[in-house]
FIVO-293812 format. One record per atom (N, C-alpha, C): residue in one letter; chain; residue number from 1; x, y, z; atom name. Coordinates in nm, 3 decimals. Layout:
PT   rest   kette    nr        c1        c2        c3   atom
PT      a       A   NUM         X         Y         Z     CA
...
***
This chain:
PT   rest   kette    nr        c1        c2        c3   atom
PT      m       A     1    -0.008     3.940    -1.510      N
PT      m       A     1     0.032     3.880    -1.636     CA
PT      m       A     1     0.185     3.874    -1.647      C
PT      l       A     2     0.248     3.983    -1.608      N
PT      l       A     2     0.394     3.987    -1.612     CA
PT      l       A     2     0.455     3.886    -1.516      C
PT      l       A     3     0.394     3.871    -1.400      N
PT      l       A     3     0.442     3.774    -1.302     CA
PT      l       A     3     0.429     3.632    -1.357      C
PT      a       A     4     0.320     3.604    -1.427      N
PT      a       A     4     0.298     3.470    -1.484     CA
PT      a       A     4     0.405     3.439    -1.589      C
PT      i       A     5     0.433     3.533    -1.675      N
PT      i       A     5     0.536     3.511    -1.779     CA
PT      i       A     5     0.672     3.493    -1.714      C
PT      f       A     6     0.702     3.574    -1.614      N
PT      f       A     6     0.830     3.563    -1.545     CA
PT      f       A     6     0.844     3.427    -1.478      C
PT      m       A     7     0.737     3.381    -1.414      N
PT      m       A     7     0.743     3.252    -1.345     CA
PT      m       A     7     0.753     3.136    -1.445      C
PT      l       A     8     0.691     3.149    -1.562      N
PT      l       A     8     0.709     3.047    -1.666     CA
PT      l       A     8     0.855     3.038    -1.708      C
PT      l       A     9     0.918     3.152    -1.726      N
PT      l       A     9     1.059     3.153    -1.766     CA
PT      l       A     9     1.151     3.099    -1.656      C
PT      v       A    10     1.123     3.136    -1.532      N
PT      v       A    10     1.203     3.085    -1.420     CA
PT      v       A    10     1.185     2.934    -1.410      C
PT      g       A    11     1.063     2.886    -1.422      N
PT      g       A    11     1.037     2.743    -1.416     CA
PT      g       A    11     1.106     2.668    -1.529      C
PT      a       A    12     1.105     2.725    -1.649      N
PT      a       A    12     1.173     2.661    -1.762     CA
PT      a       A    12     1.323     2.653    -1.739      C
PT      a       A    13     1.380     2.759    -1.683      N
PT      a       A    13     1.524     2.758    -1.654     CA
PT      a       A    13     1.556     2.653    -1.547      C
PT      l       A    14     1.472     2.643    -1.446      N
PT      l       A    14     1.495     2.542    -1.342     CA
PT      l       A    14     1.479     2.402    -1.397      C
PT      g       A    15     1.383     2.383    -1.485      N
PT      g       A    15     1.359     2.251    -1.543     CA
PT      g       A    15     1.472     2.202    -1.630      C
PT      q       A    16     1.543     2.293    -1.692      N
PT      q       A    16     1.655     2.254    -1.777     CA
PT      q       A    16     1.779     2.217    -1.696      C
PT      r       A    17     1.788     2.265    -1.575      N
PT      r       A    17     1.910     2.246    -1.497     CA
PT      r       A    17     1.900     2.151    -1.378      C
PT      f       A    18     1.783     2.148    -1.312      N
PT      f       A    18     1.774     2.082    -1.182     CA
PT      f       A    18     1.668     1.973    -1.181      C
PT      t       A    19     1.672     1.893    -1.073      N
PT      t       A    19     1.570     1.789    -1.055     CA
PT      t       A    19     1.445     1.853    -0.993      C
PT      v       A    20     1.344     1.770    -0.975      N
PT      v       A    20     1.215     1.820    -0.927     CA
PT      v       A    20     1.223     1.874    -0.784      C
PT      l       A    21     1.323     1.834    -0.709      N
PT      l       A    21     1.335     1.881    -0.571     CA
PT      l       A    21     1.362     2.031    -0.562      C
PT      v       A    22     1.407     2.093    -0.669      N
PT      v       A    22     1.431     2.236    -0.666     CA
PT      v       A    22     1.300     2.314    -0.661      C
PT      l       A    23     1.189     2.248    -0.695      N
PT      l       A    23     1.061     2.317    -0.691     CA
PT      l       A    23     1.016     2.352    -0.550      C
PT      v       A    24     1.058     2.275    -0.451      N
PT      v       A    24     1.015     2.303    -0.313     CA
PT      v       A    24     1.065     2.441    -0.267      C
PT      p       A    25     1.196     2.469    -0.272      N
PT      p       A    25     1.238     2.604    -0.232     CA
PT      p       A    25     1.189     2.712    -0.328      C
PT      a       A    26     1.177     2.679    -0.456      N
PT      a       A    26     1.128     2.779    -0.551     CA
PT      a       A    26     0.983     2.816    -0.521      C
PT      i       A    27     0.901     2.718    -0.484      N
PT      i       A    27     0.762     2.746    -0.449     CA
PT      i       A    27     0.756     2.828    -0.321      C
PT      l       A    28     0.841     2.797    -0.224      N
PT      l       A    28     0.841     2.874    -0.099     CA
PT      l       A    28     0.882     3.019    -0.123      C
PT      v       A    29     0.982     3.040    -0.209      N
PT      v       A    29     1.024     3.176    -0.241     CA
PT      v       A    29     0.913     3.249    -0.315      C
PT      t       A    30     0.851     3.181    -0.410      N
PT      t       A    30     0.740     3.241    -0.486     CA
PT      t       A    30     0.625     3.277    -0.393      C
PT      l       A    31     0.595     3.189    -0.300      N
PT      l       A    31     0.489     3.213    -0.203     CA
PT      l       A    31     0.518     3.340    -0.123      C
PT      g       A    32     0.639     3.350    -0.071      N
PT      g       A    32     0.676     3.467     0.008     CA
PT      g       A    32     0.674     3.595    -0.071      C
PT      v       A    33     0.727     3.591    -0.193      N
PT      v       A    33     0.732     3.711    -0.276     CA
PT      v       A    33     0.591     3.755    -0.317      C
PT      a       A    34     0.508     3.661    -0.359      N
PT      a       A    34     0.373     3.697    -0.403     CA
PT      a       A    34     0.289     3.753    -0.288      C
PT      i       A    35     0.301     3.693    -0.171      N
PT      i       A    35     0.228     3.745    -0.056     CA
PT      i       A    35     0.282     3.882    -0.014      C
PT      g       A    36     0.414     3.896    -0.015      N
PT      g       A    36     0.474     4.025     0.021     CA
PT      g       A    36     0.434     4.135    -0.075      C
PT      v       A    37     0.435     4.108    -0.203      N
PT      v       A    37     0.395     4.209    -0.302     CA
PT      v       A    37     0.248     4.243    -0.287      C
PT      g       A    38     0.165     4.143    -0.260      N
PT      g       A    38     0.023     4.169    -0.240     CA
PT      g       A    38    -0.003     4.255    -0.118      C
PT      i       A    39     0.070     4.233    -0.012      N
PT      i       A    39     0.053     4.314     0.109     CA
PT      i       A    39     0.100     4.457     0.085      C
PT      v       A    40     0.215     4.472     0.018      N
PT      v       A    40     0.268     4.606    -0.010     CA
PT      v       A    40     0.173     4.684    -0.100      C
PT      r       A    41     0.108     4.616    -0.195      N
PT      r       A    41     0.016     4.683    -0.286     CA
PT      r       A    41    -0.124     4.698    -0.227      C
PT      a       A    42    -0.142     4.656    -0.102      N
PT      a       A    42    -0.269     4.667    -0.029     CA
PT      a       A    42    -0.383     4.598    -0.103      C
PT      q       A    43    -0.356     4.479    -0.153      N
PT      q       A    43    -0.459     4.401    -0.220     CA
PT      q       A    43    -0.537     4.321    -0.118      C
PT      g       A    44    -0.654     4.278    -0.156      N
PT      g       A    44    -0.737     4.198    -0.067     CA
PT      g       A    44    -0.684     4.056    -0.056      C
PT      p       A    45    -0.726     3.984     0.047      N
PT      p       A    45    -0.677     3.847     0.067     CA
PT      p       A    45    -0.711     3.754    -0.050      C
PT      g       A    46    -0.829     3.771    -0.109      N
PT      g       A    46    -0.867     3.687    -0.223     CA
PT      g       A    46    -0.777     3.708    -0.343      C
PT      t       A    47    -0.742     3.833    -0.368      N
PT      t       A    47    -0.653     3.865    -0.479     CA
PT      t       A    47    -0.513     3.810    -0.454      C
PT      i       A    48    -0.467     3.822    -0.331      N
PT      i       A    48    -0.334     3.771    -0.297     CA
PT      i       A    48    -0.328     3.620    -0.317      C
PT      v       A    49    -0.431     3.550    -0.273      N
PT      v       A    49    -0.435     3.404    -0.289     CA
PT      v       A    49    -0.438     3.368    -0.437      C
PT      l       A    50    -0.521     3.438    -0.515      N
PT      l       A    50    -0.531     3.409    -0.657     CA
PT      l       A    50    -0.399     3.432    -0.730      C
PT      v       A    51    -0.333     3.542    -0.701      N
PT      v       A    51    -0.205     3.573    -0.765     CA
PT      v       A    51    -0.099     3.471    -0.722      C
PT      t       A    52    -0.100     3.433    -0.597      N
PT      t       A    52    -0.002     3.336    -0.546     CA
PT      t       A    52    -0.020     3.200    -0.611      C
PT      v       A    53    -0.143     3.154    -0.619      N
PT      v       A    53    -0.171     3.024    -0.682     CA
PT      v       A    53    -0.135     3.027    -0.830      C
PT      a       A    54    -0.167     3.137    -0.898      N
PT      a       A    54    -0.133     3.149    -1.039     CA
PT      a       A    54     0.019     3.150    -1.060      C
PT      a       A    55     0.091     3.218    -0.974      N
PT      a       A    55     0.237     3.223    -0.986     CA
PT      a       A    55     0.299     3.085    -0.964      C
PT      i       A    56     0.250     3.012    -0.865      N
PT      i       A    56     0.303     2.878    -0.838     CA
PT      i       A    56     0.268     2.783    -0.952      C
PT      a       A    57     0.147     2.794    -1.005      N
PT      a       A    57     0.107     2.709    -1.118     CA
PT      a       A    57     0.194     2.739    -1.241      C
PT      c       A    58     0.220     2.866    -1.267      N
PT      c       A    58     0.305     2.902    -1.381     CA
PT      c       A    58     0.448     2.853    -1.362      C
PT      l       A    59     0.496     2.856    -1.239      N
PT      l       A    59     0.629     2.804    -1.210     CA
PT      l       A    59     0.636     2.655    -1.243      C
PT      q       A    60     0.534     2.580    -1.204      N
PT      q       A    60     0.534     2.436    -1.229     CA
PT      q       A    60     0.515     2.404    -1.377      C
PT      i       A    61     0.431     2.479    -1.445      N
PT      i       A    61     0.414     2.459    -1.590     CA
PT      i       A    61     0.544     2.491    -1.663      C
PT      g       A    62     0.609     2.599    -1.623      N
PT      g       A    62     0.738     2.632    -1.683     CA
PT      g       A    62     0.842     2.526    -1.658      C
PT      y       A    63     0.840     2.466    -1.538      N
PT      y       A    63     0.932     2.357    -1.507     CA
PT      y       A    63     0.910     2.240    -1.602      C
PT      l       A    64     0.784     2.204    -1.624      N
PT      l       A    64     0.753     2.094    -1.717     CA
PT      l       A    64     0.798     2.127    -1.859      C
PT      l       A    65     0.779     2.251    -1.902      N
PT      l       A    65     0.827     2.292    -2.034     CA
PT      l       A    65     0.979     2.283    -2.042      C
PT      g       A    66     1.046     2.324    -1.936      N
PT      g       A    66     1.193     2.314    -1.932     CA
PT      g       A    66     1.240     2.170    -1.939      C
PT      l       A    67     1.168     2.080    -1.871      N
PT      l       A    67     1.202     1.937    -1.880     CA
PT      l       A    67     1.186     1.886    -2.022      C
PT      g       A    68     1.079     1.927    -2.087      N
PT      g       A    68     1.057     1.886    -2.226     CA
PT      g       A    68     1.166     1.935    -2.318      C
PT      i       A    69     1.208     2.059    -2.299      N
PT      i       A    69     1.316     2.114    -2.380     CA
PT      i       A    69     1.445     2.037    -2.355      C
PT      r       A    70     1.473     2.006    -2.227      N
PT      r       A    70     1.593     1.930    -2.193     CA
PT      r       A    70     1.591     1.792    -2.257      C
PT      q       A    71     1.477     1.726    -2.255      N
PT      q       A    71     1.466     1.593    -2.316     CA
PT      q       A    71     1.486     1.599    -2.466      C
PT      l       A    72     1.431     1.701    -2.531      N
PT      l       A    72     1.451     1.716    -2.675     CA
PT      l       A    72     1.598     1.737    -2.709      C
PT      i       A    73     1.663     1.821    -2.632      N
PT      i       A    73     1.805     1.849    -2.658     CA
PT      i       A    73     1.890     1.725    -2.633      C
PT      q       A    74     1.865     1.655    -2.523      N
PT      q       A    74     1.943     1.535    -2.493     CA
PT      q       A    74     1.916     1.424    -2.593      C
PT      g       A    75     1.791     1.409    -2.636      N
PT      g       A    75     1.759     1.306    -2.735     CA
PT      g       A    75     1.825     1.333    -2.868      C
PT      r       A    76     1.826     1.458    -2.908      N
PT      r       A    76     1.890     1.496    -3.034     CA
PT      r       A    76     2.041     1.476    -3.026      C
PT      a       A    77     2.100     1.512    -2.912      N
PT      a       A    77     2.244     1.497    -2.895     CA
PT      a       A    77     2.283     1.349    -2.893      C
PT      s       A    78     2.203     1.265    -2.828      N
PT      s       A    78     2.237     1.122    -2.822     CA
PT      s       A    78     2.222     1.058    -2.960      C
PT      r       A    79     2.124     1.102    -3.039      N
PT      r       A    79     2.111     1.049    -3.174     CA
PT      r       A    79     2.229     1.090    -3.260      C
PT      l       A    80     2.276     1.212    -3.243      N
PT      l       A    80     2.392     1.257    -3.320     CA
PT      l       A    80     2.517     1.179    -3.279      C
PT      r       A    81     2.532     1.155    -3.148      N
PT      r       A    81     2.647     1.080    -3.100     CA
PT      r       A    81     2.645     0.937    -3.150      C
PT      s       A    82     2.530     0.873    -3.145      N
PT      s       A    82     2.522     0.734    -3.189     CA
PT      s       A    82     2.541     0.723    -3.339      C
PT      a       A    83     2.496     0.822    -3.414      N
PT      a       A    83     2.517     0.820    -3.559     CA
PT      a       A    83     2.664     0.839    -3.592      C
PT      s       A    84     2.733     0.923    -3.517      N
PT      s       A    84     2.875     0.945    -3.546     CA
PT      s       A    84     2.957     0.822    -3.510      C
PT      f       A    85     2.919     0.750    -3.403      N
PT      f       A    85     2.990     0.627    -3.368     CA
PT      f       A    85     2.962     0.518    -3.470      C
PT      a       A    86     2.843     0.514    -3.521      N
PT      a       A    86     2.810     0.412    -3.621     CA
PT      a       A    86     2.888     0.435    -3.750      C
PT      d       A    87     2.905     0.561    -3.787      N
PT      d       A    87     2.981     0.591    -3.908     CA
PT      d       A    87     3.129     0.562    -3.890      C
PT      s       A    88     3.183     0.584    -3.771      N
PT      s       A    88     3.326     0.562    -3.750     CA
PT      s       A    88     3.359     0.413    -3.747      C
PT      s       A    89     3.263     0.326    -3.715      N
PT      s       A    89     3.292     0.183    -3.713     CA
PT      s       A    89     3.312     0.129    -3.854      C
PT      h       A    90     3.250     0.190    -3.953      N
PT      h       A    90     3.269     0.147    -4.090     CA
PT      h       A    90     3.405     0.192    -4.145      C
PT      a       A    91     3.463     0.292    -4.088      N
PT      a       A    91     3.590     0.342    -4.137     CA
PT      a       A    91     3.704     0.248    -4.097      C
PT      r       A    92     3.690     0.171    -3.993      N
PT      r       A    92     3.796     0.081    -3.947     CA
PT      r       A    92     3.756    -0.065    -3.972      C
PT      r       A    93     3.783    -0.110    -4.089      N
PT      r       A    93     3.757    -0.249    -4.122     CA
PT      r       A    93     3.887    -0.326    -4.111      C
PT      p       A    94     3.877    -0.450    -4.071      N
PT      p       A    94     4.001    -0.529    -4.061     CA
PT      p       A    94     4.063    -0.551    -4.200      C
PT      a       A    95     4.195    -0.547    -4.202      N
PT      a       A    95     4.267    -0.567    -4.329     CA
PT      a       A    95     4.268    -0.716    -4.363      C
PT      h       A    96     4.251    -0.749    -4.491      N
PT      h       A    96     4.250    -0.889    -4.536     CA
PT      h       A    96     4.377    -0.920    -4.609      C
***
């Protein structure tokens, strides 16, 4: 459970900063860490596979959540910018 929450947060952080190509090395690192932890804890192969798949899925879901957050922030910022430019155009009217 803790690994799933951690991977959601890591995925969200990656989604806010990077493109989708960052998922390839992130998945490889997650794969190695999850398998290594499973071996060290002497878990069975089925458990290791299940934990690894869950960790990778949580990483990808977190990435999608991070993308959504980034889009919300960028959309809000662009609306604020366009509203401020629209207001400034009314302040400079040609003199008659």
